[in-house]
C-alpha positions as CSV (number, residue, x, y, z in Angstrom):
1,M,0.0,0.0,0.0
2,L,2.8,2.4,0.9
3,D,4.7,1.7,-2.3
4,H,1.6,2.4,-4.3
5,L,1.1,5.7,-2.4
6,A,4.7,6.8,-3.0
7,R,4.2,6.3,-6.8
8,V,1.0,8.3,-6.8
9,L,2.7,11.1,-4.8
10,L,5.7,11.2,-7.2
11,L,3.3,11.4,-10.2
12,G,1.4,14.2,-8.6
13,L,4.4,16.2,-7.6
14,A,5.8,16.0,-11.2
15,F,2.9,18.2,-12.2
16,V,3.3,20.7,-9.3
17,S,6.6,22.2,-10.4
18,P,8.8,21.7,-13.4
19,S,11.9,22.3,-11.2
20,F,11.4,18.7,-9.9
21,A,12.3,17.4,-13.3
22,Q,15.7,19.2,-13.5
23,P,18.5,16.6,-13.2
24,P,21.0,17.3,-10.3
25,T,24.5,18.2,-11.1
26,D,27.2,15.5,-11.0
27,R,30.1,18.0,-10.9
28,N,33.2,16.8,-9.0
29,M,34.0,19.4,-6.3
30,V,37.7,18.3,-6.2
31,A,40.2,20.0,-8.5
32,N,43.1,17.8,-9.7
33,P,41.4,14.6,-8.3
34,G,43.8,12.2,-10.0
35,F,47.1,14.1,-9.2
36,E,47.7,14.6,-12.9
37,Q,48.5,18.3,-12.8
38,L,52.0,18.9,-11.4
39,M,54.1,21.9,-10.5
40,A,57.7,22.4,-11.7
41,D,59.0,20.6,-8.7
42,G,56.8,17.6,-9.2
43,R,54.2,18.3,-6.5
44,A,50.5,17.9,-7.2
45,V,48.9,21.2,-7.9
46,G,46.6,22.3,-5.1
47,W,47.6,19.6,-2.6
48,A,49.6,20.1,0.6
49,Y,51.7,17.3,2.0
50,D,54.9,16.2,3.6
51,R,57.2,14.9,0.7
52,S,59.0,12.6,3.1
53,V,55.7,10.6,3.3
54,Y,53.6,11.4,0.2
55,R,54.6,11.8,-3.4
56,V,53.0,11.7,-6.9
57,S,53.7,8.3,-8.4
58,D,53.3,6.6,-11.8
59,E,53.0,3.1,-10.3
60,S,50.0,1.5,-12.0
61,P,47.5,4.4,-11.5
62,H,43.8,3.7,-11.5
63,S,43.4,6.0,-14.5
64,G,45.6,8.6,-16.3
65,K,49.3,8.7,-15.7
66,S,49.6,9.5,-11.9
67,C,48.3,8.7,-8.5
68,L,49.3,9.6,-4.9
69,R,51.7,7.4,-3.0
70,F,52.2,7.1,0.8
71,E,55.0,5.3,2.6
72,N,55.6,5.5,6.3
73,H,57.3,3.1,8.7
74,D,57.2,5.2,11.8
75,S,54.0,4.6,13.8
76,G,54.5,7.8,15.7
77,R,54.4,10.0,12.6
78,Y,50.9,11.1,11.5
79,V,50.6,13.4,8.5
80,L,47.8,14.0,5.9
81,C,47.7,15.0,2.3
82,S,45.0,17.7,2.1
83,K,43.5,20.4,-0.1
84,S,40.8,23.0,0.3
85,I,37.4,22.5,-1.5
86,K,34.3,24.7,-1.7
87,L,31.1,23.2,-0.1
88,L,27.9,24.8,1.0
89,P,26.2,24.6,4.5
90,G,22.8,22.9,4.3
91,N,24.0,20.4,1.7
92,S,25.2,16.8,2.0
93,Y,28.0,15.4,-0.1
94,E,29.0,12.0,-1.4
95,L,32.8,11.2,-1.4
96,E,34.8,8.4,-2.9
97,V,38.3,7.4,-3.9
98,W,40.1,4.4,-5.3
99,V,42.8,2.9,-2.9
100,R,45.3,0.1,-2.9
101,T,47.7,-0.9,-0.1
102,E,50.8,-2.9,0.7
103,G,51.5,-4.0,4.2
104,V,49.4,-1.4,5.9
105,K,49.2,-2.5,9.6
106,G,48.1,-1.1,12.9
107,A,45.0,-1.0,15.1
108,D,42.9,1.3,13.0
109,S,41.1,1.0,9.7
110,G,44.0,1.9,7.3
111,A,44.2,4.1,4.2
112,A,41.2,6.4,4.3
113,L,39.5,9.6,3.1
114,C,37.9,12.4,5.0
115,I,36.2,15.8,4.7
116,E,36.4,18.2,7.6
117,W,34.9,21.7,8.1
118,R,35.8,24.7,10.3
119,S,34.3,28.0,11.3
120,D,35.4,31.3,9.8
121,K,37.7,31.6,12.8
122,G,39.4,28.2,12.0
123,K,37.7,26.2,14.8
124,W,37.1,22.6,14.0
125,M,33.3,21.9,13.7
126,G,33.1,18.4,12.4
127,G,33.8,16.0,9.6
128,S,33.0,12.8,7.7
129,Y,35.4,9.9,7.8
130,V,35.3,7.1,5.3
131,R,36.4,3.7,6.7
132,G,39.7,2.8,5.1
133,I,41.4,-0.5,4.1
134,K,44.6,-2.1,5.4
135,G,46.7,-5.2,4.8
136,T,47.7,-5.8,1.2
137,H,45.3,-5.0,-1.7
138,R,47.1,-5.0,-5.0
139,K,44.0,-4.3,-7.0
140,W,42.3,-0.9,-6.7
141,Q,39.5,-0.8,-4.1
142,R,36.8,1.9,-4.1
143,I,35.9,3.3,-0.7
144,R,32.8,5.6,-0.3
145,G,30.9,7.7,2.2
146,R,28.5,10.5,2.6
147,T,28.7,13.6,4.8
148,Q,26.0,14.7,7.2
149,M,24.2,17.9,6.3
150,I,26.9,20.6,6.5
151,P,26.0,22.8,9.5
152,E,25.4,26.5,9.3
153,G,28.5,28.5,10.3
154,A,30.9,26.1,8.4
155,A,33.2,28.3,6.3
156,G,36.3,26.3,5.5
157,F,36.5,22.7,4.1
158,T,39.4,20.3,3.4
159,I,39.5,16.9,1.9
160,S,42.4,14.6,3.0
161,C,43.9,11.3,1.9
162,Y,45.6,9.7,4.9
163,V,46.5,6.6,6.8
164,R,45.0,6.5,10.2
165,K,47.1,7.4,13.2
166,G,49.5,4.8,14.6
167,M,49.6,2.8,11.3
168,T,52.4,2.1,8.9
169,G,52.9,0.7,5.4
170,V,52.4,1.8,1.7
171,A,49.2,3.1,0.1
172,W,48.1,4.7,-3.1
173,W,45.0,6.9,-3.9
174,D,43.6,8.0,-7.2
175,D,40.4,9.5,-8.8
176,L,38.8,11.3,-5.8
177,V,35.2,12.4,-6.3
178,V,33.1,14.7,-4.1
179,R,29.7,15.6,-5.4
180,Q,26.5,17.0,-3.9
181,Y,24.1,14.4,-2.7
182,F,20.5,14.8,-3.8
183,P,18.1,12.6,-1.8
184,P,14.9,11.3,-3.4
185,L,12.0,13.7,-3.6
186,V,9.7,11.3,-1.5
187,D,12.1,10.5,1.3
188,T,9.8,8.3,3.3
189,I,6.2,7.6,4.1
190,V,5.2,6.7,7.7
191,T,1.9,6.1,9.5
192,D,0.8,6.3,13.1
193,A,0.0,2.6,13.1
194,Y,2.6,0.1,14.3
195,R,4.1,-1.5,11.2
196,N,1.3,0.2,9.2
197,L,-1.3,-2.3,10.4
198,I,-4.8,-1.3,11.5
199,D,-8.1,-3.2,11.9
200,T,-10.6,-0.3,11.6
201,G,-10.7,3.5,12.0
202,P,-8.6,6.3,10.7
203,I,-4.9,6.2,10.0
204,S,-2.6,9.2,9.8
205,V,0.0,9.3,7.0
206,D,3.1,11.5,6.9
207,V,5.2,12.0,3.8
208,G,8.7,13.2,4.0
209,L,9.7,15.4,1.0
210,R,13.2,16.5,0.3
211,L,13.5,19.4,-2.1
212,K,17.2,20.1,-1.8
213,A,25.3,-9.9,10.0
214,Y,25.9,-8.7,6.3
215,H,27.9,-10.6,3.7
216,G,30.9,-8.8,2.2
217,M,31.8,-6.7,5.3
218,R,35.2,-7.0,7.0
219,W,33.8,-8.1,10.4
220,T,31.4,-10.7,8.9
221,P,32.1,-14.3,9.9
222,K,33.8,-16.2,7.1
223,F,30.9,-18.7,6.9
224,I,28.5,-15.9,5.8
225,K,29.1,-15.5,2.1
226,S,25.7,-14.7,0.6
227,R,22.3,-13.4,1.2
228,E,21.1,-16.9,1.8
229,D,23.7,-17.4,4.5
230,E,22.5,-14.2,6.2
231,R,18.9,-15.4,6.3
232,R,19.9,-18.8,7.6
233,V,22.0,-17.5,10.4
234,I,19.4,-14.9,11.4
235,E,16.6,-17.4,11.4
236,E,18.7,-19.9,13.5
237,K,19.4,-17.2,16.2
238,V,15.9,-15.8,16.3
239,T,14.3,-19.3,16.5
240,Q,16.7,-20.1,19.3
241,L,16.1,-17.0,21.4
242,R,12.7,-15.5,20.6
243,D,10.9,-17.2,23.4
244,H,13.3,-16.0,26.1
245,P,11.6,-13.4,28.4
246,A,14.8,-11.2,28.5
247,I,14.6,-10.4,24.8
248,M,13.1,-6.9,24.5
249,A,13.9,-6.1,20.8
250,W,16.2,-7.2,18.0
251,Y,19.2,-4.9,17.6
252,I,20.0,-5.0,13.9
253,N,22.1,-1.9,13.1
254,D,24.9,-0.2,14.9
255,E,25.7,3.0,12.9
256,L,26.0,1.2,9.5
257,P,26.0,3.6,6.5
258,L,23.1,4.5,4.3
259,S,24.9,2.7,1.4
260,M,23.6,-0.5,3.1
261,L,19.9,0.7,3.1
262,D,18.7,-2.3,1.0
263,P,20.2,-5.1,3.2
264,L,19.2,-3.2,6.4
265,T,15.6,-3.0,5.2
266,R,15.8,-6.7,4.2
267,H,16.9,-7.7,7.7
268,R,14.1,-5.7,9.3
269,D,11.6,-7.4,7.1
270,W,13.0,-10.8,8.0
271,L,12.7,-10.1,11.7
272,E,9.1,-9.1,11.3
273,Q,8.4,-12.4,9.6
274,L,10.4,-14.5,12.2
275,D,9.2,-12.7,15.3
276,P,6.3,-10.4,14.6
277,G,5.7,-9.6,18.3
278,R,9.0,-7.9,18.9
279,P,10.3,-4.6,17.4
280,T,13.6,-4.0,15.7
281,W,15.9,-1.4,17.2
282,V,18.8,0.5,15.5
283,V,21.2,3.1,16.8
284,L,22.7,5.8,14.6
285,Y,25.2,8.6,15.0
286,Q,24.0,9.8,11.6
287,V,21.4,12.1,13.3
288,D,20.8,14.2,10.2
289,H,19.9,11.2,8.1
290,V,17.5,9.3,10.4
291,R,14.6,9.9,8.1
292,S,16.3,8.1,5.3
293,Y,16.7,5.0,7.5
294,L,13.0,4.8,8.3
295,P,12.4,1.6,6.3
296,T,15.0,-0.2,8.4
297,F,13.6,-0.1,11.9
298,D,10.6,-0.1,14.2
299,V,12.4,1.7,17.1
300,I,15.3,4.3,16.7
301,G,18.0,5.6,19.0
302,T,20.8,8.1,18.4
303,D,23.9,8.2,20.6
304,P,25.1,11.7,21.6
305,Y,28.3,11.3,23.6
306,P,29.4,14.9,24.4
307,I,31.6,14.5,27.5
308,P,34.1,16.1,27.8
309,E,34.7,18.0,24.5
310,R,31.2,18.9,23.2
311,S,28.2,20.8,24.5
312,I,26.3,19.3,27.4
313,A,23.1,20.2,25.4
314,M,23.9,17.6,22.7
315,P,21.5,14.9,24.0
316,L,18.5,17.4,24.0
317,Q,19.4,18.6,20.5
318,W,19.8,15.1,19.1
319,T,16.7,13.7,20.7
320,R,14.6,16.5,19.3
321,K,16.1,15.9,15.8
322,T,15.4,12.2,16.1
323,V,11.8,12.6,17.2
324,D,11.1,15.1,14.4
325,A,12.8,12.8,11.8
326,V,10.3,10.0,12.5
327,F,7.3,12.5,12.5
328,K,6.8,11.7,16.2
329,K,5.3,8.4,15.2
330,R,8.0,5.9,16.1
331,A,9.4,4.9,19.4
332,V,12.7,6.6,20.3
333,W,15.1,4.8,22.7
334,M,18.0,7.2,23.1
335,V,21.5,6.1,24.2
336,P,23.0,8.5,26.8
337,Q,26.7,8.4,27.6
338,I,28.0,6.8,30.8
339,F,31.4,5.8,29.5
340,D,34.8,7.4,29.4
341,W,36.1,8.2,25.9
342,A,39.5,7.0,27.1
343,A,38.2,3.5,26.6
344,Y,38.4,4.2,22.9
345,R,41.4,6.6,22.6
346,R,44.7,5.1,21.5
347,A,46.9,8.1,21.7
348,P,48.2,9.0,25.2
349,E,47.5,12.7,24.7
350,Q,43.8,11.9,23.8
351,E,43.5,9.6,26.9
352,K,44.6,12.5,29.1
353,K,41.9,14.8,27.8
354,S,39.2,12.2,28.4
355,R,37.1,11.6,31.5
356,P,33.8,9.9,32.4
357,P,30.6,12.0,32.9
358,T,29.9,13.0,36.5
359,L,26.7,11.9,38.3
360,Q,25.3,15.4,37.7
361,E,26.2,15.2,33.9
362,M,24.7,11.7,33.6
363,R,21.4,12.8,35.3
364,C,21.3,15.9,33.1
365,M,21.9,14.0,29.8
366,A,19.3,11.2,30.6
367,W,16.6,13.7,31.4
368,Q,17.5,15.8,28.4
369,C,16.6,12.8,26.3
370,I,13.3,12.4,28.1
371,A,12.4,16.1,27.8
372,G,13.3,15.9,24.1
373,G,10.7,13.2,23.4
374,A,12.4,9.8,24.1
375,N,10.3,7.0,25.5
376,G,13.2,4.7,26.3
377,L,16.8,4.9,27.4
378,V,19.6,2.4,26.9
379,F,22.8,3.7,28.7
380,Y,26.1,3.0,27.0
381,S,27.8,1.0,28.3
382,W,28.3,-1.7,30.9
383,F,31.4,-3.2,29.5
384,D,33.2,0.1,29.1
385,L,32.7,0.7,32.9
386,W,34.6,-2.6,33.4
387,K,37.2,-1.7,30.8
388,M,38.1,1.4,32.7
389,N,37.9,-0.3,36.2
390,K,41.6,0.4,36.9
391,V,41.2,4.1,36.2
392,E,38.0,4.5,38.1
393,P,36.5,1.6,40.1
394,F,33.5,0.0,38.4
395,E,31.6,0.1,41.7
396,T,31.9,3.9,41.9
397,R,30.7,4.4,38.4
398,W,27.9,1.8,38.6
399,K,26.5,3.4,41.8
400,D,26.1,6.7,39.9
401,V,24.4,4.9,37.0
402,T,22.0,3.1,39.2
403,T,21.2,6.3,41.1
404,V,20.1,8.0,37.9
405,A,18.2,4.9,36.8
406,A,16.3,4.7,40.1
407,E,15.2,8.3,39.9
408,I,13.8,7.6,36.4
409,K,12.3,4.3,37.4
410,Q,10.1,5.7,40.1
411,L,8.4,7.9,37.5
412,V,8.0,5.3,34.8
413,P,4.1,5.2,35.1
414,V,4.1,8.9,34.4
415,L,6.7,8.8,31.7
416,L,4.8,6.1,29.8
417,S,1.3,7.6,30.3
418,I,-0.7,8.1,27.1
419,Q,-3.2,10.6,28.7
420,S,-3.5,13.9,26.9
421,A,-1.7,16.7,28.8
422,P,-2.3,20.5,28.7
423,M,0.5,22.4,26.9
424,P,2.0,25.5,28.5
425,T,3.5,28.6,26.9
426,V,7.1,28.8,28.0
427,S,9.1,32.0,28.2
428,G,12.5,32.9,29.4
429,D,15.8,31.0,28.8
430,T,14.0,28.6,26.4
431,D,17.2,27.8,24.4
432,A,18.7,26.3,27.5
433,I,15.7,24.5,29.0
434,G,14.2,21.3,27.7
435,W,10.7,20.5,28.9
436,R,7.9,18.0,28.5
437,V,4.4,17.7,30.1
438,Y,2.6,14.5,31.1
439,A,-0.8,13.7,32.6
440,K,-1.5,10.8,34.9
441,E,-5.0,10.4,36.4
442,K,-5.9,13.8,37.8
443,D,-2.4,15.3,38.0
444,V,-0.2,17.0,35.5
445,Y,3.6,16.5,35.6
446,L,6.2,18.9,34.3
447,V,9.7,17.6,33.4
448,A,12.3,20.3,32.8
449,V,16.1,20.2,32.5
450,N,18.7,22.9,32.2
451,A,20.9,21.8,29.3
452,D,23.5,24.4,30.1
453,R,26.4,24.9,32.5
454,Q,25.1,28.3,33.5
455,P,22.0,29.1,35.6
456,A,18.7,29.6,33.8
457,S,15.1,30.4,34.4
458,V,11.7,30.0,32.7
459,T,8.1,30.7,33.3
460,A,5.4,28.2,32.1
461,M,1.9,29.5,31.6
462,F,-0.8,26.7,31.6
463,P,-4.3,26.9,30.3
464,D,-5.5,25.5,33.7
465,M,-5.3,26.7,37.3
466,F,-3.3,24.7,39.8
467,R,-3.5,24.8,43.5
468,K,-0.3,23.0,44.4
469,A,3.1,22.2,42.9
470,T,5.0,19.3,44.5
471,S,8.7,18.9,43.7
472,L,9.6,15.3,42.9
473,L,13.1,16.0,41.7
474,G,15.2,19.2,41.8
475,N,16.6,21.7,44.3
476,Q,15.0,25.2,44.2
477,P,11.2,25.1,44.8
478,P,8.9,26.4,42.1
479,E,6.9,29.6,42.4
480,L,3.2,28.8,41.7
481,N,0.7,31.5,40.9
482,G,-2.5,29.9,39.6
483,R,-1.7,29.1,36.0
484,S,1.8,30.4,36.1
485,I,4.9,28.5,37.3
486,S,8.3,30.2,37.6
487,L,11.4,28.0,37.7
488,S,15.0,28.9,38.5
489,F,17.6,26.3,37.6
490,E,21.1,25.7,38.7
491,P,23.6,24.5,36.0
492,M,22.5,21.2,34.6
493,E,19.6,20.9,37.1
494,V,16.7,18.6,36.5
495,K,13.2,19.4,37.9
496,V,10.1,17.1,38.0
497,L,6.9,18.7,39.4
498,R,3.5,17.3,40.1
499,L,0.8,19.9,39.5
500,S,-2.5,19.3,41.4
501,R,-5.7,21.1,40.5
């Protein structure tokens, strides 16, 4: 039914505006992508690199007469071959390059490609990093990726060929391509019915419009060599485990790229056939592309991990984006940070900059997700707490996690209530404060969190009068004046109020 509706919509939109029929440009944004243009000293025009590590080579290029060669046998040396490119905020870009390697070794992914962006003051703002290859690959291999939507404020962009930090060996690159990505006009169709099934009654349909265990992967077990092998292994595991009471959902995608959309969708469909009573859950860091993944999951989570280098407001921002991306019609189980990034850092200087979130930060991040619209939380992660046991005892960290979980658990009947709640008008420091309103039986509950490291205050004006405000979580008591409630927040403070009529 939904496929038929999509075709009808596309046909109708074709008559709305002739601009829809205009083909997107396929222009390569990279000048001198094959390292063919050389300066008098033999350097590739437009590229910046250390000639003790990189050089232009004529050793079996992928096309043309030249390619880029890397050779490094010092694991402590880390240099990139980069050039500036012109991109536009608000757009997403596809990037690809052909690579081959000889004896590339080390703990990371190998010879890779990335795009990074900075503010007009030169501050790093983000990037897109294509997974590389290592070992020996004498035939050219194509590696590909796609950036998130380039954020507003990004002013400088670089593309880099490089071998990941701490790795050694020989590698070659050729024929880079960066082009603007144009998503399909009908991005997705979603209904307010679970798996689009309904017996009787109305169904709400939202259409997203955009006007601007898998075989063949490096971590796949060797015995999975085809789609048939995938199906067999999944069916065996599901049949074995589906009657176990501890199985809450099937976790089928951990941050895999959009280039795998077809197999991801296929796996979700298989799980629905094999165990129709349980949902599939996926977790993405690709928060700006959640809507494109809609065919691949029943429940979605994104994983904002800001401590210690990024804004404490990241969980609130990501949850709101995730909820909006699914039209507020899919369950959202967010993944708040409880781990120390040092568990994943390989360089000593990076480890020194890392630290775990404090109890106050964990509480703030968890309630940001709730205030942003989540209806489930899965904290990440148990095994990382054990991994860092020698740095900070597991018992200490676990006590903090269970403290936050216990505070949330006592309010679960409220947080999962489906009663209609009155919506207030909120004024004040609204950029800093995340809030959400629930109704349970005769009472109204206000959840509010200060997603800032500075004090903040807001006033909530309700359509109804309240005679009493009881503080269930938080420090400073509220000021209640009939329909108006004034709240003052300490940095990262969480407040939960029960409002009685």
